C-alpha positions as CSV (number, residue, x, y, z in Angstrom):
1,M,-13.8,1.6,-25.1
2,V,-11.4,-1.3,-24.2
3,E,-12.6,-3.4,-27.1
4,A,-11.9,-0.5,-29.5
5,A,-8.5,0.0,-28.1
6,L,-7.6,-3.7,-28.5
7,L,-8.7,-3.5,-32.1
8,Y,-6.4,-0.5,-32.6
9,G,-3.6,-2.4,-31.0
10,G,-3.9,-5.4,-33.1
11,P,-2.8,-9.1,-32.4
12,N,-1.0,-9.9,-29.2
13,T,-2.0,-6.6,-27.5
14,L,-2.5,-6.6,-23.8
15,V,-4.3,-4.1,-21.5
16,S,-2.1,-2.9,-18.6
17,G,-2.1,0.1,-16.3
18,L,-5.1,1.4,-14.3
19,E,-7.8,-0.2,-16.5
20,A,-6.2,-3.6,-16.1
21,C,-5.8,-3.0,-12.4
22,R,-9.6,-2.4,-12.2
23,R,-10.3,-5.6,-14.1
24,H,-8.0,-7.5,-11.7
25,G,-10.2,-6.3,-8.9
26,L,-8.2,-3.5,-7.4
27,R,-10.2,-0.5,-6.2
28,N,-7.7,2.2,-5.0
29,L,-7.7,3.9,-8.4
30,P,-8.0,7.6,-9.6
31,G,-11.4,8.7,-10.8
32,T,-10.7,8.7,-14.5
33,F,-8.2,7.1,-16.7
34,G,-7.7,5.8,-20.3
35,V,-6.5,2.5,-21.6
36,H,-2.9,1.5,-21.5
37,L,-1.9,-1.0,-24.2
38,L,1.2,-3.2,-24.4
39,V,2.1,-4.1,-28.0
40,P,5.0,-5.9,-29.6
41,K,8.2,-3.8,-30.0
42,D,8.1,-3.9,-33.8
43,R,4.5,-2.6,-34.1
44,R,4.4,1.0,-35.4
45,L,1.5,2.5,-33.3
46,H,1.2,5.8,-31.5
47,S,-0.9,6.9,-28.5
48,S,-4.2,8.5,-29.5
49,D,-7.0,10.1,-27.6
50,Y,-7.7,7.9,-24.5
51,V,-5.3,5.1,-25.6
52,V,-1.7,5.0,-24.4
53,V,0.5,2.7,-26.5
54,E,3.6,1.2,-25.0
55,R,5.8,-0.8,-27.3
56,T,7.8,-3.5,-25.4
57,K,10.1,-6.4,-25.8
58,R,8.8,-7.8,-22.5
59,L,5.3,-8.8,-23.5
60,P,4.0,-11.0,-20.7
61,K,1.7,-14.0,-21.1
62,P,-1.9,-12.6,-21.0
63,I,-4.4,-13.2,-18.2
64,F,-8.0,-13.2,-19.4
65,R,-10.7,-11.4,-17.5
66,E,-14.1,-11.5,-19.3
67,E,-12.2,-12.3,-22.5
68,V,-10.0,-9.2,-22.2
69,P,-6.2,-10.0,-22.3
70,L,-4.5,-8.3,-19.3
71,A,-1.0,-8.1,-18.2
72,P,-0.2,-9.7,-14.8
73,V,-1.1,-7.7,-11.7
74,A,2.5,-6.7,-10.8
75,R,3.1,-5.3,-14.3
76,C,-0.2,-3.5,-14.4
77,V,0.4,-1.9,-11.0
78,L,3.9,-0.6,-11.9
79,D,2.8,0.5,-15.4
80,A,0.1,2.5,-13.7
81,C,2.4,3.9,-11.0
82,R,5.0,5.1,-13.5
83,R,2.3,7.5,-14.9
84,L,0.8,8.6,-11.6
85,K,2.1,12.0,-10.3
86,S,0.7,11.5,-6.8
87,H,2.8,9.5,-4.3
88,D,-0.4,8.9,-2.3
89,A,-2.3,7.4,-5.2
90,A,0.7,5.2,-6.1
91,R,1.2,4.1,-2.5
92,A,-2.5,3.2,-2.1
93,L,-2.4,1.2,-5.3
94,V,0.8,-0.7,-4.4
95,A,-0.4,-1.4,-0.8
96,E,-3.7,-2.8,-2.1
97,A,-2.0,-5.0,-4.6
98,V,0.1,-6.5,-1.8
99,Q,-2.8,-6.8,0.6
100,R,-5.6,-7.8,-1.6
101,G,-4.1,-8.7,-5.0
102,G,-1.7,-11.4,-3.7
103,V,1.4,-9.7,-5.1
104,S,4.5,-9.9,-3.1
105,P,6.8,-6.9,-2.6
106,R,9.7,-8.9,-4.0
107,L,7.8,-9.5,-7.2
108,L,7.0,-5.8,-7.5
109,S,10.7,-5.0,-6.8
110,H,11.9,-7.4,-9.5
111,E,9.3,-6.1,-12.0
112,L,10.5,-2.6,-11.3
113,E,14.1,-3.5,-11.9
114,V,13.7,-5.3,-15.1
115,G,11.0,-3.0,-16.5
116,S,11.2,0.5,-18.0
117,Q,13.0,3.0,-15.9
118,R,11.0,5.9,-17.3
119,G,8.9,7.3,-14.5
120,S,10.2,4.8,-12.0
121,A,11.0,7.4,-9.2
122,V,7.5,7.4,-7.7
123,P,7.0,3.6,-7.7
124,R,10.5,3.1,-6.4
125,E,9.9,5.4,-3.4
126,V,6.5,3.9,-2.7
127,L,7.8,0.3,-2.9
128,K,10.4,1.2,-0.3
129,D,7.6,2.1,2.1
130,V,5.7,-1.1,1.4
131,M,8.9,-3.2,1.8
132,N,9.3,-1.6,5.2
133,G,5.9,-2.8,6.2
134,A,3.4,0.1,5.3
135,R,0.0,-1.3,4.3
136,S,-1.6,2.1,3.6
137,V,-0.9,5.8,3.0
138,A,-1.5,6.5,6.7
139,E,1.1,3.9,7.7
140,A,3.6,5.4,5.4
141,D,2.9,8.8,7.0
142,A,3.3,7.2,10.4
143,M,6.8,5.9,9.4
144,R,7.8,9.4,8.5
145,V,6.6,10.7,11.8
146,W,8.5,8.0,13.7
147,E,11.7,9.0,11.8
148,R,11.4,12.4,13.6
149,T,11.5,10.9,17.1
150,G,14.9,9.2,17.3
151,L,13.2,6.3,19.0
152,P,14.2,2.7,18.3
153,Q,12.7,1.2,15.1
154,P,9.4,-0.6,15.7
155,V,8.1,-3.7,14.0
156,W,5.3,-2.8,11.6
157,N,2.1,-4.8,11.5
158,V,3.2,-7.7,13.6
159,P,0.4,-10.0,15.1
160,L,0.6,-10.1,18.9
161,R,-0.5,-13.2,20.9
162,D,-0.6,-13.9,24.6
163,A,1.1,-16.9,26.3
164,E,-1.7,-19.2,25.3
165,G,-1.5,-18.2,21.7
166,V,-4.7,-16.1,21.7
167,R,-4.5,-13.1,19.4
168,I,-4.2,-9.7,21.1
169,G,-4.0,-7.4,18.1
170,T,-1.9,-6.3,15.1
171,P,-0.7,-2.8,15.9
172,D,0.5,-0.6,13.1
173,A,3.8,-0.2,15.1
174,W,5.1,-2.4,17.9
175,F,7.9,-1.3,20.2
176,A,8.6,-4.7,21.8
177,E,11.2,-3.5,24.2
178,V,8.7,-1.3,26.2
179,K,5.5,-3.1,25.2
180,L,4.0,-0.1,23.3
181,A,1.5,-0.5,20.5
182,W,0.8,2.4,18.1
183,E,-2.5,2.3,16.4
184,I,-3.5,4.6,13.5
185,D,-7.3,4.6,14.0
186,S,-9.5,6.5,11.5
187,Y,-13.1,7.8,12.2
188,E,-14.3,5.8,9.2
189,F,-13.8,2.5,11.0
190,H,-16.0,3.6,13.9
191,F,-19.1,4.5,12.0
192,E,-20.6,1.1,12.7
193,R,-21.5,-0.3,16.1
194,E,-19.6,-3.5,15.4
195,D,-16.4,-1.6,14.4
196,Y,-16.5,0.5,17.5
197,A,-17.0,-2.6,19.6
198,N,-14.0,-4.3,17.9
199,T,-11.8,-1.4,18.8
200,I,-12.9,-1.4,22.4
201,N,-12.3,-5.1,22.7
202,R,-8.9,-4.8,21.1
203,N,-7.9,-2.1,23.6
204,T,-9.2,-4.2,26.4
205,R,-7.0,-7.1,25.3
206,Y,-4.0,-4.8,25.1
207,V,-4.6,-3.6,28.7
208,A,-5.0,-7.1,30.0
209,A,-1.7,-8.1,28.4
210,G,0.1,-5.1,30.0
211,V,0.5,-3.3,26.7
212,T,0.5,0.5,26.5
213,V,-1.5,1.8,23.5
214,L,-1.2,5.1,21.7
215,Q,-4.1,5.9,19.2
216,T,-3.6,8.5,16.5
217,L,-5.9,9.8,13.8
218,P,-4.4,9.5,10.4
219,T,-5.2,13.1,9.4
220,R,-3.0,14.4,12.2
221,L,0.0,12.6,10.9
222,R,0.2,15.2,8.2
223,S,-1.4,18.2,9.8
224,E,0.5,17.9,13.1
225,P,3.6,15.7,12.5
226,D,5.7,17.4,15.2
227,A,2.9,17.1,17.8
228,I,2.4,13.4,17.0
229,A,6.1,12.8,17.2
230,A,6.1,14.4,20.6
231,E,3.1,12.3,21.7
232,L,4.8,9.1,20.4
233,T,8.0,9.9,22.3
234,A,6.1,10.7,25.5
235,A,4.1,7.4,25.2
236,Y,7.4,5.5,24.6
237,R,9.0,7.1,27.7
238,A,5.9,6.3,29.8
239,A,5.9,2.7,28.6
240,E,9.6,2.5,29.3
241,A,9.1,3.7,32.9
242,R,6.4,1.1,33.4
243,A,8.7,-1.7,32.0
244,M,11.5,-0.8,34.5
245,P,11.7,-3.0,37.7
């Protein structure tokens, strides 16, 4: 399929979008998708069947994977996000590109500004979440719940260490002024005995360091945002009371 699309595109054609993201090793992709081609601006080609043709003056240097010329990861991700209707799908893809793909948010931001503005609303909103520290869809949901509370802004995904430099944990949100850690813990990470043990050990380290922990299931962030906001506020006030002399 890809080989046929490249033959259709002609010389200097690159694969971008979701198919290129897959070949770059990213996994948070929709179930089915076609082939997005980047071709020189002066080439008179049209999209056809499963092939999306984008004529561009900004044809990047190809990166070859299994002899297939691909656009760089940042370009592929944003080309894909411009065509995704779901904010969650775009957010998951961008977060994975930053976490696993080695792409910095600044590079994505630059690519977004210099690239096509058609369909840029979704990736622009998603990138704002990632720039603020969200590493997943759940963490972006958590940020929106926090905004309901009126509490001071936490630091997102900051590693915590004790006085000896030993790692305590990396909470999804850290309210340093009251020593409150907010963890978004999914069932899926507790299926294995080792994962469950890791969570117990993490919470034990928090307690030993005098840290208050609030654990929240990611599904409740959307189904019960007001209830979670109230729980977060109550946990903050309790931690605040503990921190007072």
